[in-house]
Structure formats: C-alpha cells, structure tokens
C-alpha positions in Angstrom: 1.1 20.4 4.4 0.6 16.8 3.3 0.3 15.6 6.9 -1.5 12.5 5.8 1.4 11.6 3.4 4.2 12.0 5.9 5.1 8.4 5.5 5.5 8.6 1.7 8.6 9.6 -0.3 8.4 11.9 -3.3 10.9 12.3 -6.2 11.1 14.6 -9.2 8.6 17.1 -7.7 5.9 14.5 -7.1 6.2 12.6 -10.3 7.1 9.5 -8.3 5.6 8.6 -4.9 7.1 5.7 -2.9 6.2 4.0 0.3 8.0 4.6 3.6 10.1 1.4 3.1 11.4 2.5 -0.2 15.0 1.5 0.8 14.0 -2.2 0.3 13.5 -1.3 -3.4 17.3 -1.1 -3.8 17.7 -4.6 -2.3 15.2 -5.9 -4.9 17.1 -4.1 -7.7 20.4 -5.7 -6.5 18.8 -9.2 -6.3 17.8 -8.8 -10.0 20.9 -7.0 -11.4 23.6 -9.0 -9.7 22.7 -12.5 -11.1 22.1 -11.1 -14.5 25.5 -9.5 -14.6 27.1 -12.7 -13.5 25.1 -14.5 -16.2 26.2 -12.1 -18.9 29.9 -12.2 -17.9 30.5 -15.9 -17.1 27.8 -17.7 -19.2 26.3 -15.7 -22.0 29.7 -14.3 -23.2 30.9 -17.9 -23.7 27.8 -18.9 -25.5 28.0 -16.2 -28.1 30.2 -18.3 -30.4 28.6 -21.7 -29.7 25.6 -21.1 -32.0 25.6 -20.9 -35.8 24.9 -17.7 -37.8 25.8 -15.4 -34.8 22.6 -16.5 -32.9 24.7 -16.8 -29.8 24.7 -13.0 -29.3 20.9 -13.1 -28.9 21.3 -15.0 -25.6 23.0 -11.9 -24.0 20.7 -9.4 -25.8 17.5 -11.1 -24.6 18.9 -11.2 -21.1 19.7 -7.5 -21.1 16.4 -6.5 -22.7 14.4 -8.7 -20.4 16.1 -7.2 -17.3 15.5 -3.7 -18.4 11.8 -4.6 -19.0 11.6 -6.2 -15.5 13.1 -3.2 -13.8 10.8 -0.8 -15.7 7.8 -2.8 -14.3 9.3 -2.6 -10.9 9.5 1.2 -11.1 6.0 1.4 -12.4 4.8 -0.6 -9.4 6.8 1.1 -6.7 6.8 4.7 -8.0 3.2 5.5 -8.6 0.1 6.3 -6.6 -1.5 2.9 -5.8 -4.9 4.5 -5.4 -4.6 6.7 -2.3 -8.0 8.1 -1.2 -7.6 11.8 -0.1 -8.4 12.4 3.5 -11.2 14.6 4.8 -10.4 17.6 7.0 -13.5 17.0 9.1 -15.7 14.0 9.8 -18.8 13.6 7.5 -22.2 14.5 8.8 -24.9 11.8 9.3 -27.1 11.6 6.3 -30.2 10.7 8.3 -30.5 14.1 9.9 -30.7 16.0 6.6 -29.3 19.1 8.0 -31.4 19.2 11.1 -29.7 19.2 14.5 -32.8 18.1 16.4 -32.5 14.4 16.9 -35.8 13.7 18.6 -34.2 11.3 21.1 -33.0 13.8 23.7 -29.4 13.6 22.5 -27.4 16.7 22.1 -25.4 17.1 18.9 -22.2 16.6 20.9 -23.5 13.1 21.9 -24.2 12.0 18.3 -21.8 9.5 16.7 -21.4 8.5 13.1 -22.4 4.9 12.3 -19.5 2.5 12.2 -20.5 0.9 8.9 -22.8 1.7 6.0 -24.5 -0.6 3.5 -23.8 -0.1 -0.2 -24.9 -2.3 -3.2 -22.3 -3.9 -5.5 -23.9 -5.8 -8.4 -27.0 -6.3 -6.4 -25.2 -7.6 -3.3 -25.1 -5.6 0.0 -21.6 -4.8 1.0 -20.7 -3.0 4.3 -18.2 -0.2 4.1 -16.3 0.9 7.2 -15.6 4.3 8.6 -11.9 5.2 8.8 -11.1 7.3 11.9 -7.7 8.2 10.6 -8.9 9.5 7.2 -12.3 10.6 8.5 -14.2 9.0 5.6 -16.3 6.0 4.7 -14.0 3.8 2.7 -15.1 2.9 -0.8 -15.8 -0.8 -1.4 -12.6 -2.9 -1.5 -10.7 -0.1 0.1 -8.6 -0.6 3.2 -6.2 1.4 5.4 -2.6 0.5 5.1 -0.9 0.6 8.5 2.5 1.0 6.9 1.7 3.8 4.5 -1.0 5.3 6.8 -3.3 5.8 3.8 -6.6 4.4 2.6 -5.9 2.6 -0.7 -8.6 1.7 -3.3 -8.8 -2.0 -4.1 -6.2 -2.7 -1.5 -4.4 -6.0 -2.2 -1.4 -5.9 0.2 1.7 -3.9 1.1 4.7 -5.4 -0.6 8.0 -4.9 1.2 10.0 -6.0 -1.8 8.7 -3.0 -3.9 8.3 -0.7 -0.9 4.7 0.3 -1.9 1.1 -0.7 -1.4 -0.5 -2.7 -4.2 -3.8 -1.3 -5.1 -6.1 -0.2 -7.9 -3.6 1.8 -9.9 -0.5 -0.5 -9.8 -1.8 -4.1 -9.4 -1.4 -5.0 -13.1 2.2 -3.7 -13.1 2.9 -5.7 -9.9 1.7 -8.9 -11.5 3.6 -8.3 -14.7 6.7 -7.6 -12.7 6.3 -10.8 -10.7 5.6 -12.9 -13.8 8.4 -11.4 -15.8 10.8 -12.1 -12.9 9.7 -15.7 -13.0 10.4 -15.9 -16.7 13.8 -14.3 -16.2 14.7 -16.8 -13.6 13.7 -19.7 -15.9 15.7 -18.1 -18.7 18.9 -17.8 -16.7 18.4 -21.3 -15.2 17.9 -22.9 -18.6 20.9 -21.4 -20.3 23.2 -22.2 -17.4 22.3 -25.8 -18.0 22.9 -25.3 -21.8 26.4 -24.0 -21.0 27.2 -27.0 -18.8 26.0 -29.4 -21.4 28.1 -27.6 -24.1 31.2 -28.0 -21.8 30.4 -31.7 -21.3 30.1 -32.4 -25.0 33.2 -30.4 -25.9 35.4 -32.2 -23.3 33.7 -35.6 -23.4 33.6 -35.6 -19.6 30.8 -36.3 -17.1 28.1 -33.8 -16.2 29.7 -33.4 -12.7 33.1 -32.5 -14.1 31.5 -30.0 -16.5 29.7 -28.4 -13.6 33.0 -28.0 -11.7 34.4 -26.1 -14.8 31.8 -23.3 -14.4 31.1 -22.6 -10.7 29.2 -19.4 -11.7 26.6 -21.5 -13.5 26.2 -23.7 -10.4 25.6 -20.7 -8.2 23.1 -19.2 -10.7 21.3 -22.5 -11.0 20.9 -22.8 -7.2 19.9 -19.1 -6.9 17.3 -19.3 -9.7 15.9 -22.5 -8.4 15.2 -20.9 -5.0 13.8 -17.7 -6.4 11.5 -19.4 -8.9 9.6 -21.1 -6.1 9.0 -17.7 -4.5 8.1 -15.6 -7.6 6.6 -18.5 -9.5 4.3 -19.4 -6.6 3.3 -15.8 -6.2 2.5 -15.7 -9.9 0.3 -18.7 -9.7 -1.5 -17.5 -6.6 -2.3 -14.1 -8.1 -3.4 -15.7 -11.3 -6.0 -17.5 -9.2 -7.0 -14.3 -7.5 -7.4 -12.5 -10.8 -9.5 -15.4 -12.2 -11.9 -15.1 -9.3 -11.6 -11.2 -9.0 -10.3 -11.3 -5.4 -7.6 -9.4 -3.6 -5.1 -10.9 -1.2 -6.7 -9.0 1.6 -10.1 -10.3 0.7 -8.9 -13.9 0.2 -7.4 -14.1 3.7 -10.1 -12.1 5.5 -13.5 -12.8 3.9 -13.1 -16.2 2.3 -15.4 -15.9 -0.7 -15.5 -19.7 -1.0 -18.0 -19.6 1.8 -20.2 -16.8 0.4 -20.9 -15.1 -2.9 -18.3 -12.8 -4.3 -20.1 -9.6 -5.6 -17.0 -8.6 -7.8 -16.7 -11.9 -9.7 -18.0 -11.3 -13.3 -16.6 -14.4 -15.0 -13.0 -15.5 -15.7 -12.6 -13.7 -19.0 -14.2 -10.4 -17.8 -12.1 -10.6 -14.6 -8.9 -10.6 -16.6 -10.1 -7.9 -19.0 -10.9 -5.8 -16.0 -7.3 -6.1 -14.7 -5.3 -5.8 -18.0 -7.6 -4.2 -20.6 -9.2 -1.2 -18.8 -7.7 2.2 -18.5 -5.8 2.9 -15.3 -7.9 5.3 -13.3 -6.5 8.8 -12.8 -5.0 9.6 -9.4 -7.3 11.4 -7.0 -4.3 13.4 -5.7 -2.3 16.1 -7.5 1.1 15.7 -5.8 2.7 18.5 -7.9 0.1 21.1 -7.0 0.8 23.9 -4.7 -1.3 23.5 -1.6 -2.5 26.7 0.1 -2.3 27.1 3.9 -5.4 25.6 5.4 -7.8 28.1 6.9 -8.1 25.9 9.9 -4.4 26.5 10.7 -4.9 30.2 10.9 -8.2 30.5 12.6 -10.7 28.4 14.6 -12.2 25.5 12.8 -15.7 25.9 11.5 -18.2 24.1 13.6 -18.9 20.5 12.5 -22.5 20.7 13.8 -21.4 18.7 16.8 -21.1 15.3 15.2 -18.5 13.0 16.5 -16.4 10.2 15.0 -17.6 6.7 15.9 -14.7 6.3 18.3 -14.9 9.7 20.0 -15.3 9.2 23.7 -13.6 5.8 23.4 -9.9 5.1 23.8 -8.1 7.1 21.3 -5.5 5.4 19.1 -5.3 3.9 15.6 -5.5 0.2 16.2 -4.5 -0.4 12.6 -1.2 1.4 13.2 -0.5 -0.6 16.4 -0.6 2.4 18.7 -1.6 2.0 22.3 -5.1 3.4 22.9 -5.4 6.3 25.4 -8.6 7.3 27.0 -9.8 10.9 26.7 -10.2 11.0 30.4 -6.9 9.4 31.2 -4.2 11.8 32.5 -1.6 12.5 29.9 2.1 11.7 30.4 4.6 14.3 31.4 5.8 14.7 27.8 2.2 15.4 26.6 1.7 17.9 29.4 4.9 19.7 28.4 3.7 19.8 24.8 0.5 21.5 25.9 2.4 23.9 28.0 4.6 24.9 25.1 2.0 24.9 22.3 -1.1 25.9 24.3 -2.4 27.7 27.3 -4.7 26.5 30.1 -7.0 29.2 31.5 -7.7 27.8 35.0 -9.7 30.8 36.2 -12.3 30.6 33.5 -12.3 26.8 33.5 -11.7 26.3 29.8 -9.0 25.3 27.4 -8.1 28.2 25.1 -5.6 26.4 23.0 -4.8 22.7 22.5 -3.0 20.6 20.0 -4.0 21.0 16.3 -5.9 17.7 16.4 -8.4 19.1 18.9 -11.0 21.8 18.2 -9.7 25.3 18.8 -13.0 26.5 20.1 -13.3 26.9 23.9 -15.0 24.0 25.6 -18.1 24.8 27.6 -17.8 24.7 31.3 -20.5 21.9 31.4 -18.2 19.6 29.5 -15.3 20.4 31.8 -17.3 19.4 34.9 -17.0 15.7 35.5 -13.6 15.5 33.7 -11.6 15.8 36.8 -8.8 13.7 35.3 -8.1 16.2 32.5 -5.0 18.5 33.0 
C-alpha cells in the first residue's frame, strides 16, 4: 500500500524506518565498536592499575558509556522519519481558476498545466517552491526530493550513506550530536593510547619508539583515530558553520547564500536554539496505522477536472532518480507492450484504451485524443 515508501525499510511494526541503504549502518557500527573493543582489551585494561585510588577503572567505564551514547545517537538518526512529506494521490488544482473550468484563453481543461513554481514569503523574502512530479505536490520551503529514498523530505540537508538515511527536519540534531560525539570518542581513544605509551616508556626507561613497539594495538588505534578525526571532526566544524548561519548542506552547495540574503538566518544564538532547543515536530506519517485499500484501485479514478502535471506531455521520467525520459508519443519497448497485454486490454474496434497501467487514468480516452497519436500502441 505504501508505494511511495517502497525504498524504505521498517522494523518493529513501523517504530523504526530506515533508508534503502540501511546495510551500510552495520558497517558504521562495526567501525565504531571494533576499535573500542581493541582499546578496552589492549589499552584500558592495562591502565586500570596505573592510577591512584582506583581511578584507572574510569578509563574503561567512560569509553564504554561514551560508545553506548554514540550508538544510541546513531540509531536515533538512522531509525526515525527524517521529515517525509506524504504524497498526494492526485495533482493539486490551480488556485487561479477558483473552481471554474472556463479558462477564457481557448484552452481546454486537458491542456492546462500546473505552474512549475510558486512564490511564498519567508520572513518577508520571496522564496520559490517547486512542484514535485513524483509526489504530486508543491514542496514546502527547504524541502527537496531525495533521489535515493524517493521521498520529499522537509528541511532536506543531505542523504548520509554512513547512517543509511536522509538527514532532515526531524533527525538533523541527532545527526550532528552523533558526528560530534564520534569526534570526541576518537580524541579520547587517541589521547589515552599515548598515555599508555608514555607509561610504558617511564616504567622501562626506554625511548618512545621502543615503548610504541611494546604496544602495537596502541599504534594501530592512534593511526586509525588520526584518520577518522579528520573526517568526523571536519564534518563537525562544517555543520557547526551551517547551523550558525541556518543553512543546510543542500542550500550551501546549490544556492550560495553568501551572494544573496538568507531568509532563514535569525542570528547565531537563535539559529542554535532553533536546532537544539525546539521540540521535534511530529511525523506527518503514521507508519503503524492500517491503511484501507484505495478506492482508486477498485474503481475508476474520480476526474481531476482535467488539470495536468507541469511535465505532462513532456518526456516522462523522474530526472532526480536518474531515469531515462520517455516521450508519451514514443512507442514502448516490447517488455512494456507485454505488460499492457497482460494487465490491460486494447479495444481496437472502438479506438480507445479500456485499461492501462495503474499510473494512467482508468477512464476511456476520447477518440479525438487518440487521433494524431499514431505512435501509441
């Protein structure tokens, strides 16, 4: 029933929703857990007796607690609705007609198209919102269609392959907290590996190089954390800048607000308060609800008053998904013709299609529209 969420993965009866590349989440968990286990076994265990008043045990306790906290943030980022906008079953109707089908320009309702963009005001600044052909709606401000998840996401930032989920309105704060806490965990392991090497050097009175050879696990962890901290640390600094200016990654790379005014920037302090100190908006989808069978699947669709999507009559295909556009008038491939033969029926005598794929209207097409479409089979 959730055709528009076919690319998503659900767990625990809809309590968790993951992106289509959720398998990469297991790689991320392994990259966090494996070095922490090595640290606890080969470094922290030896440091437990090297500090007075049993303070050495806190080295391992902090590492374990910090890792659990980090993985919890990872799950909160990856396993929740990022702000998916529910799709429409039918395209919206033009507001300018106000319920009247008479256009006054000699155009028939079938020839009308929805405007590609609309102007809305955000803090007194005009912002253009685009029409999404896939979701059949005008996207809210800061919303974009993710080509990987195949959903429109509010305050779309980017799709993160490391967490297997889109980063949007409802999980951005958890994403930043996860990245920042991972940076701190890397610095923690990196620092105490050097502490252990120095302890060995002082105990044996040898050089730092000989002490490093005594603990190869510490050397591996130092190199690993040094590489990782450049990645997660750089990401933390970059998103800190984005939050201070109230931008998203998508907006920063596409719109370049340094060249024009940013309507969402309300000051550094208020920008951070908006991210961390406001309630997380409720999801617009109830993934645990039972969905009744759509009436459109049982009978003909109700007429949409003849209005067309902005791209109707143009090559069909979701450019954001990377599909090859196909013209309405272009003959279909043999596979598509077989699909129509199995799922539908062509009445050649009456010159109309009585049944087509579910994406097309189930109403019979007028003969006038069939004339001049010699390429349709």
